[in-house]
C-alpha positions, 0 to 999 in steps of 0.5 A, a space after each residue: 298826653 294820651 296813651 297811643 297804644 289804647 284804641 278809643 272805645 265806642 262802647 257804652 261805659 255801662 255795656 263795657 262794665 257788664 262785659 268786663 264783669 261777665 269776662 271775669 265771671 263766665 256763665 255765672 247765670 247758668 251756673 246759678 240756675 244749676 245750683 238752684 235746681 240741684 239744691 231744690 232737688 236735694 231739698 225735695 228729697 230731704 223733705 220726702 225722706 223727713 215725711 217718710 220718717 214722720 209717717 213711721 217708714 224706715 229710712 236709711 241713715 246712709 241715704 239721709 246723710 247723703 241728703 243732708 251732705 247734698 243740701 249743705 254742699 249746694 247751699 254752700 255753692 250757692 252762698 259762695 257764688 252770690 258772694 262773688 258778685 260783691 267782688 
């Protein structure tokens, strides 16, 4: 006996699965693009600071700590978001 409360779905099973995943994790693609852009920006800033240190110019320890923190936080967010797709 079938469940009379459940309407028959005409959706393709693959499309239905994709829509269910999107509803559990909305805007995932946009979010990952933002994390990647911000991580790239932090990595570029860190590279420029390192090149200034190698060139003998002074770099504030606070600025270097901010860049390292940004790299660590954004790297963690990227890894955490990547691991969500396995759930």
